[in-house]
N, C-alpha and C positions, 0 to 999 in steps of 0.2 A: 739373836744377842742371848748371850750369857748374863744373868744378872748378880754372879759373883763377884766380890770383890777383885778388882784388876789394879793392876800396875800399868803405868801408860809411860808409852817410850817418851826421850826428849824430844823426838824428829816431832811426834804427833804435837807434843805440848805447846813448842815452840812453832807449828804452822797453826794451831788452835789462835795463839796468841796473835799471829801477824791481823785476824779478824777484828782486835781491839785497835791495834794500829792503824786501823783503815776509820775505823769507828772515832776515835780520836782524833786524826785529821779535821774531823768537821766537828764533832764535841766539842775542843777545844776552842777553834776559830767559833763559835757560835756563843763560847761562855766567856773567851777572852777579848773579843773582837766584835760581834755582831753589835753592841749598841754604841758599838763607835767609830763603827762602819753607817750605820745609821745617821748620826750627828754630825760626823765630821767629813764623811765621805757622800754618802749619796743626798743629803742636806734636806732631813728633817728634826721635828724638835726632839729634843730628850723623852717629853713627858708621852710625845705620840708613837715614839722608839719605843720606849718601856711598854705599853698598852699591848702594841703588836707585840712583843713578846711573850706579853703575861697573857694574853689571850690565844695565842696561837697553843703556845703550849700549855694552858689547860685544856683546850680545845683536845689537843692531841693526846694529853693525859688519860683521855677516857677511850684512846682508843687502844692503848695497850693493854687492858682487858679482851678486849676483842681478839687482839693478836692472840693474846694466852690461850684461849679459849681455840682459837682455831690452830694452833701449832700443838696447841696437847691433843689434836684429834688430827692429825696431819699422820697420813700411814704411807711412806715410801721404800722402795730398797735401800735407799739413801738413812732415814732414820725420820723421824716424826721435825726435826728442829732443822739440820745440816741443811736440808733444800732451800730455805727460805733465805739461805745467806745468797745463794746464786741467783736466785728468781730477784730477788731487788739489789743486785749489783750496782748496775746499770742506768735503773732509776733514781737511785743514792744519788750517783755523780752529775745525775745530771740537774735533779733541782738544786744540789751541791752548787750548779755553778750558776744556776739562777737569781738566788737566794743573794749572791753578789754581784750580779749585773746588774747597771746602774743607768735604765732607759731613761730617753727625753721625755720627762712628762713634768706636769703640776706635779704640786706640793701635793695636792690631794690625790694626783693619781698614782703618784710614789707611795704615798700610803697606803693606799688600794696595793699594787703590784705588790710591798715589800710584804704585806699581811699573808697575801697568794701564797707566793712563794716560799715565806717561812712557814707557814703551815704543812705545805706540803713538802717541806725538806723535812720538819717534825714529824710527819706522820710516815715517810717510808723511814725512817729511823726506828721509828717502832715498829714496821716488820722487818728491819733486819737485827736490832740489838736485843728485842727481847726475847727471840728465839737462839739467837749469837748467847748470851745468856744464859738459858735454861742448858742449851745444849752441855755448859760446862757444869752444870748437875749432875749429869747424866753418863759423864764419862767414867766416871769411877765411885764407886761409894766410901772408897778409902779416906778418910778424913784427913792422914798426911798427903795424899796423894794429890788430891784438893785443893790445899793451903799449896802445891807445890804447882798447882796450872794455875791456882789465881795469883800467886808471887813472880811467873814466868810471862804470865797474859800483861802483869804492870807493869812488867821491867819493858813490852815492847809499847805498853800505851806511854811509858815516860818516856820513850824514846820516840814517839808520834807528840807526844807535849812538847819536847824541846821543840824538835822542826817545826813546831806552827809556833811557839810563845818565842823563839830566836831566830826563825827566820824571815819569818809573813812579812813585817815592816821592811826590813831592808830588801828584800824580792819585789815588794812591792813598788820600792823606789828606785831597785835596779831595771824592773820591767816598766817601769811607766816613765822612767824619763821626765819628771815634772807631773804628767797625767795621771791619778795615783786611779781613776777608776778604770780605766787600762792597765794599769799595775795589777791591783785587786785581780778584776777579771784572768786573768794571766796566770798568775799566783795561783787561784782557787782550780783553775783546770789543771794543771802539773799536779795541784796535790789530789783531787780526784781521778786521775788518769794513775795515780799512785793506788788509789783507797780502791779500784776496781779488781788490780791485780793481787794485790792483799785479799781479799776475800775471797777471790778462787780459790787461791793457796789455800787458805782456811777450809773450804769446802771439801778438796781434796785431801785433806790432810787430818779431820777428827774424825771419831770415831763415836757413835752412843751404845752406852752397856747395859742402861741402866731401863728396864722397863717399868710401866705401871702393874700392880699386882695380877694376878690370874684371873678373869672371870671380873675385873673391875668394869660398871658398869658407868658409863658416860652421864655426869648431870652437870650442868652450870649451876645451877640450883644449890646443888651439894659441894662443888668447888666452893663457890661464894660463903658459904657458910663454914667451911671449914675454915677459911682463912679469915674469915674476920672474929672467930673463935677463941684462935690462936693468939696466945698471948707474944710468943716469939717474933709472931709476925707483925702485929700491932708497936713493938716496941721497935723493929726494922723499919717499918713505914715511920712512925714520926721522925727518925735517927735520918733516915734517909731528905726526909722533905726540908729538913732545916736544915743540912749537911749540902745540898743542892741550893737551896736560899743563898747559903752563905757562898760556898765558890763563886755561886753566880753571880753574885753580888760585888763580892772581892777581886774576881777578876775581871769582869767589866771598869769597874770606880778605878784599876791601878792604871790603865790606858792613861784617866786623867790626870791620876796622880803624878803622872810622870811627865805628861803634857804640860801642866799647866799648876803644879804646885813646885816641882824640885826644882832647884835652880841652873841652867842650861848652860852657865860658864861653870859650875862649880862641874857639872855633872862630866863635861867637856875636859876637864884637868883632872878628873878622874879618870877617863878613860884614855887621858894619854898617858897614866902610870901603867897600862896593858899594852901601851905601843897599836892604841886603835886611833888614833889618831894622824892623818897626813897635813904635814908638815908643809908648806911652799918651798922647794929646791932642793928637798933632802929625796936622795934616790932609798930606796925599800928592797928587799929581797921579794924568796918567790911564797913566804907565807904572808907574809902585807898583802902581797897579791889577788894571793888566793881568797883573804878575807875581803879583800875589796869588790873582788866580783860576785860576792854575794850580799855587799852591801854593807859590810861590817865595820868600815873605816868611816870614823866623822870625819865630815869634811871643815875647814876651817873658816867657814860663813856659817857654823853651826845651822846649817840648815836639815840637817838628819841625824842630828845630836839625839833627839829623841827616838829616834828611830834606833841608833846602836847603842844606846843607856838601857833601854826598856829591853834590848834583846838579850843584851849580856843582862841583867836583873832576870831575868826567864831562865835565860841557859844556866847559871852559875845553879838556882834553885832546882833546877833538874836534875842536874848533876846529882846534887844530895840527896835527890829524890830519890832516885835511881839506886844510887847506893844504901840508902835506908832498905830499900825494896830489897836489894838483893841479900843484903847482913844482915839483918833485924826482922824485918816480919815473919818470916816463917820460923825465926831461933826466936824468939820472943812468943809468938802464940803456942808451938810446941813446950814451952815452961809454964807458962803464964795460963794459957787459954787466950782464944781470940778475944771474948770481950773485956776482960781486964785490960790488953793490950791496946782494944781499942780506947776504951774509959781515960787511961791516963794520957795515952798520945793525944787524945781530941783534946783535953783540958789544957793541955802545954800549947796546943797547935793557937787554942782562944786567948790565953794569953801575951804570947809572941804577936799575934796578930793585933791586938792593942794597941803594943807599944809603937805602931807605924805614927799612935797621933802626935806623941809627943816629940818625935823627933823633928829639927830644922830642916828647911829647905835645903839649906848648903854641906849637910853633915852627909853626904852620899855614903860614906863607909858604913857610917854605925845603920844605915836604908840597907844596905847589903846583907849587913852581918845579921839586922834582926829578920830577914827574907832567908837566910841561910838556916838558923836557927828554929822558925818556923817550919821548913821544908822539910828537915831533918825528924821535927815533932811529928808532922802530917803524912809521912811514908810509910811507917808500919801499915797504918791504918788502909793502906789503899787498897791492898789486896784481900784485906780482909770482906770486906764490905757482902761483897760475891761469893765468898765461900762461907760465909754467916748463912748468907740467902739459900744458898744448898743445905746446910744444916737446917734450916728451916721447914725446907720440904719434906726433907728425914724425918725431922719432927712431926707434922702433920701426916706422914706416911703410919709413923710410930704410933702416935694417938689413934686415925680415923681409918687404919688399915686401907687407905688410899692414896695416889698421887696424884700430883697434878700440878710438876713443877713450871709450866709454863705461866699457870695463870698467876702461880704464888712469884714467881719472877714479876709476873706485867705489872701484880700489885706494887711493887717497890719501881719498877720502872716507872709508872704512875707517880708514886711520890717525885722523884727525880724531876719528870719532867714538868710537875706543879711547882716545884722547887725552884726550878730553874727560870721561871715566867717570873715565879713573884720574888727570886734575885732581882733579875734583871729590869722588874718591872720598879721595887722598891729603891734602884740604884739610881734611874732614869726621874723617877717622882722627886727623890730628895734633892739632886741635884741641881733641878730644875727648877723647885721649892726656893734654892739659895741665889736662883740669880743665873745658873750657869746660861753662859753663849756661846754656840763653837768657833770656834777658829779666831776670838779673840781673845785681848788678857783681862782675867776674868777680877772681878773685885774680891775683897775678904771675903764677906758673906759667901761668895759663891767655891771660895777658896774650903772654907768652912766645909761646906756642904761636902765637896770632893775630899776631904779629909775623914771626915767622919764613917763616910762609906767606905772608906780603906781600912779602916782601923777599930772604932768603938764598937759600932751596932753590929758589925761580922763577927766580931769578937762573943759579943751577948748571942747571934744566935749559933755560934758554936754549942755553946753552954747547953743550951736547950737539947743539942744532941748528946752531951755530955747525961744529962739529968734521963734522957729517952734509953740509954745501957744502963741505967738500973733495974731497969722492968726490965730488962732481957735474962730469961733463965735459964737460957740453955749454957750451962758451966761446960769446965773439959771431962771433968768426969762424968756428969749425964751426955756429953756428947758422944763419950766412949762406949756407954752401957746401948745408947740407941744403936748406934752404929753394929754392935754386937747381935742385939736384939735382931736388927731388919735383915743380918746377914744371915742369921739361920730360917728365916723365914722364906729366903730367898733361894738359900738351900732345898730347903724342904718341898717348896712349888717347881721342882725342877723336876 
């Protein structure tokens, strides 16, 4: 393998990005619908569901450093990180399906089943996604190419997010025909098959170009010492922990927000403005028939207005996010630096998130407008997190003359998993403490709990991430200096 700076072809960038498309079919499902699935379909209480998410994700978070250690020490003709994508593809799909299957068990049996299958899913996610993220850090040492790889990667991730957030509930309704358990099983099976295909393509597409310094000795103790003494890594750890705590909390709560707080009649009228409703006695064209095939047309009895309305809300948000990733992320980062762009955009995201609390349940237009503003503000940050982690791995090599890309990324994935668990648990605990009972008309107090977890509380945790960024020291100037120094070292070692 060559170690000097190299350009990466567009075909390779796209091929690599498909791996994140696969991961997001699962990740978005866990973040947006897992808690809702457990309470409203699987049939367990919100507090129990939240504890399953917390315990499983924190347990699994400790798997990530192990995966980082193993992948850093993997040596095959395909490289260190690529083989893991192929090895984990089928188990990933199997555990995904099992986690959304509803067996005929007692409530206690369901809790045990959910805990086991969800822990298995999160563990195989670690064995797949930690090497995948690490692979992005060794495809090139060029900082602009690295940002480009991350941007294209998250274009694909955003498309997958669009599919999951926009089509899941309509497909469940369409496949299930009144049987939600069957609908969820068939929908997840479809996504799982697609995910396997995408991972195989990624395996054959991406290449590893950066290797550890010649003569580097492997030492888990030294790897750990290097990252815990790294100020950039600690800042990114805290940022990631609170960022994904927030995303899990907000993502979980918005299902409840739309299902129990948003006025269904007002939402139906809003959908009618987009031609997304069926009116008795009227005939429709091909486009309307196409949308109806995916369950994206609200029925006159309002039976699926939540599914259609929430899907439209998510799809519009993801379209704007996609545009923001493509048009703004790399452009702004190249001018102002990754840290500064992340800091400002995350602060704006927190502000717009808080605004969901003040909107009336019948003011559907304003709810959608706030989501558009929030999505646009957040979009530039999406590729930057993982691009910045590649910079952290470079900084560690620059300071310590050692490289452990997998271990560096594993620490951040640890924070990501812990954040997902904490966010889901917070959402479940809060809505339950305010008196939430699934599949019933909620009390005013229960609605207040749902509104708080959809707005004010996630806005606060977003701001903790903003604070963490003030302690991240890798500026655009320092980043360029590090790249120059490392390029010289690698040329000397060739």
